[in-house]
C-alpha positions as CSV (number, residue, x, y, z in Angstrom):
1,M,-51.4,-54.9,-16.8
2,K,-49.6,-52.1,-18.4
3,K,-45.9,-51.4,-18.9
4,F,-44.5,-48.0,-18.9
5,M,-41.1,-47.9,-20.5
6,A,-38.8,-45.0,-20.0
7,L,-36.2,-44.0,-22.5
8,S,-33.0,-46.1,-22.3
9,L,-29.8,-44.3,-22.3
10,A,-26.9,-45.3,-23.9
11,A,-23.9,-46.9,-24.9
12,M,-20.3,-47.4,-24.2
13,T,-17.9,-47.0,-27.0
14,A,-14.2,-47.9,-27.5
15,L,-11.7,-46.4,-29.9
16,A,-8.9,-48.5,-31.3
17,L,-5.7,-46.9,-32.5
18,A,-2.8,-48.7,-34.2
19,G,0.3,-47.6,-35.9
20,C,3.4,-49.1,-37.7
21,G,6.7,-47.9,-39.0
22,S,9.9,-49.2,-40.8
23,G,13.3,-47.9,-41.8
24,T,16.0,-49.0,-44.3
25,S,19.8,-48.3,-44.7
26,A,22.6,-49.2,-47.2
27,T,24.7,-50.7,-44.4
28,T,24.2,-54.2,-43.0
29,A,24.3,-52.8,-39.4
30,A,21.7,-50.2,-40.2
31,A,19.5,-52.8,-42.0
32,T,19.8,-55.2,-39.0
33,E,18.9,-52.3,-36.6
34,A,16.0,-51.3,-38.8
35,A,14.8,-54.9,-38.9
36,T,14.9,-55.2,-35.1
37,E,13.0,-51.9,-34.7
38,A,10.4,-53.1,-37.2
39,K,10.0,-56.3,-35.3
40,D,9.6,-54.4,-32.0
41,T,7.1,-52.0,-33.5
42,T,5.1,-54.9,-35.0
43,A,5.0,-56.6,-31.6
44,A,4.0,-53.3,-29.9
45,D,1.2,-52.8,-32.5
46,T,0.0,-56.3,-32.0
47,T,-0.1,-55.8,-28.2
48,A,-2.0,-52.5,-28.6
49,A,-4.5,-54.1,-31.0
50,E,-5.1,-56.9,-28.6
51,T,-5.4,-54.5,-25.7
52,T,-7.9,-52.4,-27.7
53,E,-9.9,-55.5,-28.6
54,A,-10.0,-56.6,-25.0
55,D,-11.1,-53.1,-23.9
56,T,-13.8,-53.1,-26.6
57,T,-15.0,-56.6,-25.4
58,V,-15.2,-55.4,-21.8
59,A,-17.1,-52.3,-22.8
60,E,-19.6,-54.3,-24.9
61,S,-19.9,-56.8,-22.1
62,T,-20.5,-54.1,-19.5
63,S,-23.1,-52.4,-21.7
64,A,-24.9,-55.7,-22.3
65,E,-24.9,-56.5,-18.6
66,K,-26.3,-53.1,-17.8
67,K,-29.1,-53.6,-20.2
68,S,-29.9,-57.1,-19.1
69,S,-29.8,-56.1,-15.4
70,E,-31.9,-52.9,-15.7
71,K,-34.5,-53.2,-12.9
72,T,-38.1,-53.3,-13.7
73,Y,-40.0,-51.9,-10.7
74,I,-43.3,-53.7,-9.9
75,I,-45.9,-51.1,-8.9
76,N,-49.3,-52.2,-7.5
77,T,-52.4,-50.1,-7.7
78,D,-56.1,-50.1,-7.1
79,T,-58.6,-51.6,-9.6
80,T,-61.3,-48.9,-9.5
81,F,-60.5,-45.5,-7.9
82,A,-61.4,-43.1,-10.7
83,P,-60.2,-40.5,-11.5
84,F,-56.9,-41.8,-10.1
85,E,-56.9,-45.3,-11.6
86,F,-59.6,-47.0,-13.7
87,E,-60.1,-48.8,-17.0
88,N,-61.2,-46.7,-19.9
89,D,-63.5,-47.9,-22.7
90,K,-60.6,-49.6,-24.4
91,G,-59.7,-51.6,-21.4
92,Q,-56.6,-49.5,-20.7
93,L,-55.6,-48.6,-17.1
94,V,-55.6,-44.8,-17.0
95,G,-56.1,-42.0,-14.4
96,I,-54.3,-39.3,-12.5
97,D,-52.0,-41.8,-10.7
98,M,-51.2,-43.7,-13.9
99,D,-50.4,-40.6,-15.9
100,I,-48.3,-39.1,-13.1
101,L,-46.3,-42.4,-12.7
102,K,-45.8,-42.6,-16.4
103,A,-44.6,-39.0,-16.7
104,I,-42.2,-39.4,-13.8
105,A,-40.8,-42.7,-15.2
106,I,-40.1,-41.0,-18.5
107,D,-38.5,-38.0,-16.8
108,Q,-36.3,-40.1,-14.5
109,N,-35.6,-42.9,-17.0
110,F,-36.7,-45.9,-15.1
111,V,-38.9,-48.9,-16.1
112,C,-42.0,-50.0,-14.2
113,E,-44.8,-52.5,-14.5
114,V,-48.2,-51.6,-13.1
115,V,-50.4,-54.3,-11.6
116,P,-54.0,-53.5,-10.6
117,V,-54.9,-55.7,-7.7
118,G,-57.2,-53.6,-5.4
119,F,-56.1,-51.3,-2.6
120,S,-56.0,-53.8,0.2
121,A,-54.3,-56.4,-1.9
122,A,-51.8,-53.8,-3.1
123,T,-50.6,-53.0,0.5
124,T,-50.6,-56.6,1.4
125,A,-48.4,-57.4,-1.6
126,L,-46.0,-54.6,-0.7
127,E,-45.6,-55.8,2.8
128,A,-45.0,-59.4,1.5
129,G,-42.3,-58.1,-0.8
130,E,-44.3,-59.0,-3.9
131,C,-44.0,-55.5,-5.4
132,D,-41.7,-52.5,-5.1
133,G,-44.2,-49.8,-4.5
134,V,-47.8,-48.7,-4.4
135,I,-49.6,-45.8,-6.0
136,A,-53.3,-45.9,-5.3
137,G,-54.5,-42.7,-3.9
138,M,-52.9,-43.7,-0.6
139,S,-53.2,-41.1,2.1
140,I,-50.0,-40.2,4.0
141,T,-50.7,-40.9,7.7
142,D,-48.5,-41.1,10.8
143,Q,-49.6,-44.7,11.2
144,R,-48.6,-45.7,7.7
145,K,-45.3,-43.8,8.0
146,E,-44.3,-46.3,10.6
147,K,-44.0,-49.1,8.0
148,Y,-43.9,-47.2,4.6
149,D,-41.6,-44.7,3.1
150,F,-43.7,-42.0,1.3
151,S,-42.8,-39.7,-1.5
152,D,-43.6,-36.0,-1.4
153,P,-47.4,-35.5,-1.6
154,Y,-48.7,-35.4,-5.2
155,F,-52.4,-34.7,-4.4
156,D,-54.3,-33.1,-1.5
157,S,-57.7,-34.7,-0.8
158,G,-60.5,-35.0,1.7
159,V,-63.4,-37.3,2.7
160,G,-67.0,-36.8,1.7
161,M,-70.2,-38.6,2.4
162,A,-72.5,-39.6,-0.6
163,V,-76.1,-40.7,-0.4
164,L,-78.8,-41.6,-2.9
165,A,-79.6,-38.7,-5.2
166,D,-83.2,-38.6,-3.8
167,S,-82.2,-39.3,-0.1
168,D,-83.3,-37.0,2.6
169,I,-80.2,-37.7,4.6
170,D,-78.3,-34.4,4.9
171,S,-76.3,-34.8,8.1
172,Y,-74.4,-37.4,10.2
173,E,-77.2,-37.2,12.8
174,K,-79.6,-38.9,10.3
175,L,-77.4,-41.9,10.1
176,N,-78.5,-43.1,13.5
177,G,-79.5,-46.8,13.4
178,Q,-78.4,-47.1,9.8
179,N,-75.6,-48.9,8.0
180,V,-73.0,-47.1,5.9
181,A,-70.5,-48.4,3.4
182,A,-66.7,-47.8,3.2
183,K,-63.7,-49.3,1.4
184,I,-61.3,-51.3,3.3
185,G,-58.1,-49.5,4.5
186,T,-59.1,-46.1,3.2
187,E,-59.3,-42.7,4.9
188,G,-63.0,-42.8,4.2
189,C,-63.3,-46.0,6.2
190,K,-61.2,-44.7,9.0
191,F,-63.3,-41.5,9.3
192,A,-66.6,-43.4,9.2
193,E,-65.4,-45.7,12.0
194,S,-64.2,-42.8,14.0
195,I,-67.7,-41.2,14.2
196,A,-69.8,-44.4,14.1
197,D,-70.4,-44.6,17.9
198,K,-71.1,-40.9,18.2
199,Y,-73.8,-41.0,15.5
200,G,-75.1,-44.5,16.1
201,F,-74.4,-46.2,12.8
202,T,-72.6,-49.4,11.7
203,V,-69.9,-49.6,9.0
204,T,-69.7,-52.4,6.3
205,Q,-66.4,-52.6,4.5
206,Y,-66.0,-53.4,0.8
207,E,-63.0,-54.3,-1.3
208,D,-63.5,-51.7,-4.0
209,S,-65.3,-48.5,-4.7
210,A,-67.6,-50.0,-7.3
211,T,-69.0,-52.6,-4.9
212,M,-69.3,-49.9,-2.2
213,Y,-71.3,-47.6,-4.5
214,Q,-73.5,-50.5,-5.5
215,A,-74.3,-51.3,-1.8
216,V,-75.8,-47.8,-1.5
217,L,-77.7,-48.0,-4.8
218,A,-79.1,-51.4,-3.8
219,G,-80.2,-50.2,-0.3
220,E,-77.7,-52.2,1.6
221,A,-76.3,-49.0,3.0
222,V,-77.7,-45.5,3.2
223,A,-74.4,-43.7,2.6
224,C,-70.8,-44.2,1.8
225,F,-67.7,-42.4,2.8
226,E,-65.1,-41.8,0.1
227,D,-62.4,-39.4,-1.0
228,Y,-64.4,-36.5,-2.5
229,P,-62.7,-36.3,-5.9
230,V,-63.3,-40.0,-6.5
231,V,-67.0,-40.1,-5.7
232,G,-67.4,-36.7,-7.2
233,Y,-66.0,-37.9,-10.5
234,E,-68.3,-40.9,-10.6
235,I,-71.3,-38.7,-9.8
236,S,-70.4,-36.4,-12.7
237,R,-70.4,-39.5,-15.0
238,G,-74.0,-40.5,-14.0
239,L,-73.7,-42.4,-10.7
240,G,-77.0,-42.0,-8.9
241,L,-75.6,-40.5,-5.8
242,K,-75.1,-37.0,-4.4
243,L,-72.2,-35.7,-2.4
244,L,-73.1,-33.7,0.7
245,P,-71.4,-30.3,1.0
246,T,-69.5,-31.1,4.2
247,I,-66.0,-32.3,3.2
248,E,-63.8,-33.5,6.0
249,A,-60.1,-32.4,5.9
250,G,-58.1,-35.3,4.5
251,N,-54.5,-36.2,4.0
252,S,-52.3,-35.9,1.0
253,Y,-51.7,-38.8,-1.4
254,G,-48.2,-40.2,-1.7
255,F,-46.3,-43.0,-3.5
256,A,-45.3,-45.7,-1.0
257,T,-42.5,-48.3,-0.7
258,M,-41.7,-50.5,2.3
259,K,-39.6,-48.6,4.9
260,G,-35.9,-48.8,4.1
261,E,-36.4,-50.5,0.8
262,N,-36.0,-49.0,-2.7
263,P,-35.0,-45.5,-1.5
264,E,-33.8,-44.7,-5.0
265,L,-37.3,-45.2,-6.3
266,V,-38.7,-42.7,-3.8
267,E,-35.9,-40.3,-4.7
268,M,-36.6,-40.6,-8.4
269,F,-40.4,-40.1,-7.8
270,N,-39.7,-36.9,-5.9
271,K,-37.3,-35.5,-8.5
272,G,-39.6,-36.4,-11.3
273,L,-42.7,-35.0,-9.5
274,A,-40.9,-31.7,-9.0
275,N,-39.9,-31.6,-12.7
276,I,-43.3,-32.3,-14.1
277,K,-44.8,-29.7,-11.8
278,A,-42.2,-27.2,-13.1
279,N,-42.8,-28.0,-16.8
280,G,-46.6,-28.0,-16.6
281,K,-47.2,-31.7,-17.2
282,Y,-48.6,-32.2,-13.8
283,Q,-51.3,-29.6,-14.1
284,E,-52.1,-30.9,-17.6
285,I,-52.7,-34.3,-16.1
286,L,-55.0,-32.9,-13.4
287,D,-57.0,-30.9,-15.9
288,T,-57.6,-34.0,-18.0
289,Y,-59.5,-35.7,-15.2
290,I,-60.8,-33.0,-12.9
291,A,-63.1,-30.4,-14.4
292,K,-62.6,-26.8,-13.1
């Protein structure tokens, strides 16, 4: 788990002002009047000092309460969905989603804790109220919009089919009578199931991308359906598969919260996303993980 801390703003201050005065005279009446004025002035000064001290105490208390009550948003994500989220050689959770979230948190000054649990588990936790949001290469669909509030799209994707590097499968027609792999709850899985009857194949679902790829490598499935930048990234790093040229139009990725909950978080995400696109940070993140 990794915490991303945004910059914390500020501090309430109070200014205390105090004054005193006195006067003297040669006559008793004047002296008495001066003494009375001095007494009144001292009392007023004391009251002002007490008021200032009280204001300062309230200001300090308010500031302390603000710091102690600052919300830490729990954001769930996938475990392996490179280049969007994955562990690097140092065991750190990195990727396009992670870097975008961190940049937005800094830009919008909010605090979040990222918990990698797997895609299916992430959405289950969101619906159970165990986290505040999910960023996991989640496609924005009409069905999902019925229960989630999505941010503006932060990446446009598509679904591709990958097979063994030496496979002779080059079309959906050659999947007839075969088994294919897909990850639970993804656009790749949805697409595979939508054409399974037409092309006569079965679909086995897996919890994560790594297990799905292994199923193809081990011969348990002849192909897998996955978002093309994800499987393409793995192939570029030595995964023994190849991506067929046909890419199905996919949906855009969005950050999700439960419908009607944490609207301020979605608003901050949208504002931050617009800002990092404008200042070049967004493109810098994409260029880090996706070769041109």
